[in-house]
N, C-alpha and C positions, 0 to 999 in steps of 0.2 A: 134231766138237767138240774143241777144244784146251784143255789144262789146264796150269797151272803151280802150283808150290808155293813158299812162302816160309817160312823160319824167321827169326824176328826177336828179337834181344835188344837191350837198351840199359841204360846205367848199371850195367854189371857191376862197375865200380870195383875191378878186380883181384881179385875173389873167384873163385878157381879151384876151391878145395876145398869140401867140404860142411861148412863151419864159418864162423861169424861171428867167430871168434877171441876171443870174450868168455868162452867156456867150452869144455870138451872135448867137448861134445855134437855128435854127427853129425846134420846137418840136411839136409833136402831142398832143396838150393841149390847154387850154384856152377857155373861155366861148364863144367868137365870133365864134370859130371853132366848138364848140359843137352845138350851135343853128343853124348853117348852115345846119345841117343834120336833124333838127326837121321837121317832116311832120305833121303839125297840121291841124285838121279839127274840126268840132263842137262837136265831141265826144272824144276830146283829152284835157287832162289837163297837163300843164307844171308847175312843182313845184320845189321849192328850199328849202333846209333844214338849211339855216342860215350860218353865218360867210362869208358874201359877202363884207362887207364894211371895211375890215382890212386885212393886211397880206402881200401883195405883195409890192415891192418897188414902183410900179405904184400907187396903191390906197393910201398907206401911205403918199406919197409925197403930194397928194391933200388933204387928210384928215387933215394932219398937218397944212395946210394952211386954213382949214375950207372952202374948196371949194367943193360945192355939184355938180358943173359942171364937174364931174369926170368920166363920161362915163358909170358908172354902170347902171343907169336907162335907158340910150339909148340902151344898149345891151340887158338888160332884157326885155324891151318893144318890141324890135325887135324880141326877141325870143318867144314872146307871153306868158310870165309867167302869170299864173292865180293866184297862191297863194304861199306865202313864209312864213316861220317862221323866228325867229330871232336867231342868235347865240350869244354866250357869248362875242365874240370879237366885235360884232356890237355895243356894248355899250362903247367901249374904248375911244371914242371922245366926250362922253357926250350924254345924252338922248335927249336934245333939238336939237343937230346937227343931231342925228340919225333920228329924226322926219323930219328934213329938207331933208335928203336923201330919206326917205321913201315917202315923198309927191310927188316925181317925178315919182314914179312907177305906172304903170297901175294895177299891181298885188295887190290883197288884202293881208293883213298881219294877221296871226293868231298866237297868243302866249298867251294861255288862263291863264297862271300863271303869267302874267305881269299885275299888277293892278296899278291904281292911288292911291293917298294918302287916298282917301275915301274908297278904297277897290273895285272899279268898274273896270271890265275888260277893258283894253285899246285895245286889239287885239282879239276880240272874235272868236269863231269857225265860219266856213263858210259853207254854203250849195250851191252847184253848180248843176244846172239842165242842163243836156246835151240835145243835139238835139233829141236823141233817147228816151228821157223821163226819163232816169235814174237820180235819185237824189243822189248826192255824198256829204257826210259830211266830213269836213276836220278840224282836231283839232291839232293845233300846240302848242309846249311848248319848252322852253329853259332850259337847266340845271340850277338849282337854285344855283349852285356854283358860279354864277355871284356875289352873295352876298359876297363871300369870296375873289374873285380875283379883283373885280372892285374897282376903286377909289370911296370912299363914295360920293364925290361930283357929280360923273357922274350918280348916281342912287338915289340921295337924295330925289327926288320928285316922286319916284315910289316904288312899292313893287314887289319883285319876290318871289313867293310862291313855296313850294315844288311841284315837277312835278306830282307825282303819284296821289294824291287826286284831283288836278286840272283837270287832264285828265280823271280820273274816273268819276268825276261829270259831265263833259261835254259829255262823251260817253253815260252815262245813260240818259242824257237829249235828246241827238240827235238820238240815235239808232232807235227809233220807227218812226222818221220822214223821214228817208232816206233809200235807198236801199243798200248802201255800205259806210263804214266809214274808212277813212284814218287818221292815226296818223302821224304827222310830228314832230319828236322829235329831237331837237338838243342836242343829248346825245347819248351815246353808251351803250355797254353791260358790266355789272359787273360780268357776269358768262359766262362760255364756252357754246356756243350754241349747241354743240354736246352732252356734258356730264352733263351740269348744274353745273359743278364745279365752286365754287365761286372764282373769280379772284381778286376782290377788295372789301374792307370792307367800303369804303366811300360811300357817296350818290351822288358823281359826275355823275355817270352813273346808270340809273335804267331801262335800256331797257329790260333786262331779266325779271324783275318784271312786267313790262307792258305786256310782252308776256304771262307770267305765270298766271297773275291774271285778266287781262282784255280781252275783245273779239273784239279788232279791227279786221277788215278784212285785212288791210294792215298797217304795221308799217314801215315808212321810217325813217331812223336814220342817224346820222352824228357825228361830233365832234372828234371821235377817229382817223379819217383819215385812217381807215381800209378799205380793199377791201373785202366785204362780199357779195358773190353771193346770189341771191334770194333763199329762202327756207321757208318751213313751220316749225314753232316752236310753240308748244302748240296750234296748230290750226290757228295761225296768220302767214301770209306771211310777211317776213321781209328781209331787205337788207341794204347795206351801200356802197356808192361809195368812192373812195379815194379823196384827196384834189386837189386843183389847176385846177379843170376841166380836169384832166388827163383821166377821165372816166365819163360816165353818163349812167343811166339806161333807157332802152326802155322797158316799162312794158305793157303787154296786159292782160286785164280782160275780160273773156268771161262768159256770164251769160246764164244758161239754162232756160227752160220755167218757172221754179219756182224761177227764179232770184237768184239761187245759183251760186256764182262766182267761176271760176277757173282761177288762176293767174299764168302767166309765165313771165319771164323777161330775158333780154339780156344785159350784161354789154358791152358797146360800147366805142371805142376810138375815140376822135375827129380827124378830118383830120388837115391839115395845111393851109387850105384856108378858106376864110370868104367872106361875102357879100362885094363887092367892094364899094358899096354906104356907108355901115356902117363903113368900114375901113377908107374911106375918111373923114368921120365925126370925127373919133377918132385919126387919125394920128398926128394931131397937138399936142394933149395931150401926145401921146407916144413919140414924138420927144422931147418935153420939159423934160420929165422924163429921157430919154436917155442922153440928154445934161448934166443933173445933175449927173447921174450915171457915166458918162465918164470923169468927172472932175478929173485931176491928183492931187494926194495928196503928194506923196513922192517917191523918187527912193531909193531902198534898194540895198546895195552892195551884200547882200546875201538873196536869196529868202527863204521862209519858206516852207519846203517840207510837203507834205500830209502824214498822218499816218492813220492807221485804228483806229476806235474808241477804240478797246480793247488796242492797244498800247498806244494811247494818254492818256487813263485813268490811265495808269501806269507811265506816264512821264511828262504830261503837255507839253506846248510849248511856244514859244515867243509871240504868239497872245493872249493866255490866261494870260500870265504874263503882257502884256500891258493892258488888260482889268482890271486886279486886281490893277495895278498901278494907272490908271486914277481914279478908284473908290476911292482908299485910298487917293490919292492926293486931290480929290475934297471934301473929308469929314474929313480928318485927323484921320480916324479910326485906331484902333490898328491892325485889320486884315481885309482882303478883301476876300470875297467868290465869286467865278466865276464858271460858268457851261459850260460844253460842249453843243453842239447842234446837231441836226440831220444831218446837212451838214458836209462834210469833210473839215477840216480846212487847209488852205494853203494860202500863199501870193506870188505873182510874184515879180519880181524886181521892176517893175513900178506899183505902187499901185494907183488904182482909187477908187472913192467912192463905186462903186459896189462891190469891193473886201472886203471892210469893212463890207458891208451889208451881203455879203455871209457868212463871219465869225462870224458876230453878227446879225442874221436876225430879232431879236425882237426889237421893239421900246420901250424897257423897260426904266423906270426911276430909278434913284438911291436913295436908302434909307440908312439911318444911324441909327443903333439900338444898344441896349445893350443886351448882352447875358451872362449868367453865364457859368463857365467851365462845369458844369453838362449838361446844355442845348447844348453847342457845342459838347460835346461827343455824346449826343443822335443824333444830326444831322449827325455827321460823321458815326455813326452806320447805319443811314438810307442810306447814300451814299454807304456804304460797301455792301449793299444788291445788288448792281449792278453786283457783281461778283458771279460766281458759279464755281464749279469744276466738270469736266467731264473726267473720266479716268485719274484723277490726273493732268489734264491740266486746266489752267485758261480759262474760257469762260465768256461771258456775260449772266447773269441770263435771261432765256427765258421770265420771267414775265416782263422784261423791254423792250421786243421786241414784245410781243403779249398780248392783241390785238392791242396795239399801241406802236410804237417805241418811246422810251423816253430817248434817250441819254442826252437830255437837263436837266434831273433831276440828273445827276451825277455832283457833286461839287468838287472843289479844294479849300483848306483852306489856302490861302496865309497868311503868318505870323506865322503859327503854324508848329510844328514838330509833325508828327503823323505816326503811324504804324497800318495797317489793316492786320489781319491774316485770310485769307479766309478759312483756314482749320477748323476754329472754328465756332460754331453755329451762325446763324443770331441773332443779338442782343448782342453778346459778342465778336465781331471781333476786336474792337478797343483796342489794347494792350498798346498804349502809346500816350499821348498827352502832349506836353509841349509848353511853350511860353517864348521866349527869354532865352532859356537854362534851364528853371525850369519847373517842373511838373505843369500842369495846375490844380489848385484846384477847387473842385466842386462849391464853393461859390465865386470864383474869377470872377470879372466882367470885360469883355472886350467890347470895342466898335467895331462894325462890319459894313462894307460897303457891300451892296448887292443889287440885283435888286428887283423891286417892286413885281414881281411874287413870288419870294421866300420869301420876307418879310411878305407876308400875308399867308404863309403856303402852297403855290403852290407846287405840286408834293408830297403831303402828308407829308411834313416837318412841322408837326403840332406844334412843339416847338416854331416856330417863331410867332405863334399867341399870345403867352404870352410875347413876347419881348417888352421892353419899346422902343418906337420910339423916337429917338432924333430929326430926321428931315426927311421929304420927300422932297428931294432937288428939284424935278421937272426937273432935268437935265436928258436928254436922254444919255444913255451910248454910243450909236452910235456916237453922236455928240462929246462927250468927247474924244473918240478914234481918230476921224478925226482931231479935233483941236490939240490934242497933237502931232500927227504925222506932221501936217503942221507947227507947231511952232518949233519943235525940229529937224525935218528932220531925225529922227532915230527911230528904233524899240527897240533897246536894253534898258532895264530898270533893275534897281536894286531892284527886288521884291522878298523877301525871301520865298521860298517854299521848305520844306524838308519832304518828305513822302515816305513810303515804302509799297508795296503791297506784302505780303508774302503768300505762299501757300504750 
């Protein structure tokens, strides 16, 4: 009997140390801690599912400076990574800089739907031969929604093709050459794995289609930050770890005499210790980031208290008002659209840089666009889907929590007066929209300030794809918030918002 072991991480997002940077607490998380438990031999593969070069305050700090000496390669090389695929966020700082980061990795990269301008694969499938003679095929792909979300200049010299046909073609080519085929898909599931019920109509995630229609032996997934324990679905074993290296998978594949595989897996939690040698190499980088994060910004006479997401969605707060204000101030827009995020929003009296990044964790840039009244109403209808009624009580729609928590897709429309009636059917919940005291007409055009993710239709706000772009300012919203607080020494802003959630 032959065996192989696989260690799998995904969506690490640059979290190397045992901290989320929101506090000084040491937590059981981070890639340095995960790899400390890896027990690798010549029959072991270590694999990552993408989104490694963006996300944490640590990695964003160095990526924004275009510094590839950011510690990622050192940790992955120390962990013995053999193969990785790319995530959608790995393109956020431009493809040429991504290549600079990748060049330092010992691991091979497979992303078979990423092509050059001439249509040639840049990151082909891989075959790894283990010490026991097993030949393992590895086929990676990244969600093709990169084409929707990413700045055009960041992917102007490459093509990102649809996932399913690219992986299908490579699987058909590779299957006869190897004993076992692994799909590494930076994407998740569009359908419920238990029932097959369709959860999303977009093409962002096609994991269920891959399971249903192709015959991978093992499909490793990511992107949704969901915790999906290993299981067989349509004959393929699949799983997904959460983000930030809070968990990793230890997978065992045992082959019988006919080389028929039996797969088992265990979802493991990293400890809080790491290699002393590796830590010593990276502590200078970590200290530099912490110095930046601990820089004082402003003292507030009154702290901003935390609220549940459901409460906040019905009230907004001073942090969201500040976000709306700096966006409108920088663009001169008529209205400003801001979103919640998955973190709990609050500010202490003494505000540091890390407090702003907790409340606005995305390094989004600011867009200025034109929208009609009809388009704005459609967008508010999309926001209204966040709510549901359960025993006549207002709750968060489960579809916004499973398979991925998406509080960040709930928007506030500063500058408008609007009413949402949750008792009405989805699609007809917006009962009132007005601007400056007058009903907003369908053909009335307003200028809108919002982040780049929403401006390109992120979160299935498809109306924005038809909006006329006045300007991509290139300004990061985090920096705008920090600068405003440093200059004014206050949080209070006069930013109009008048909305009601009825049910």
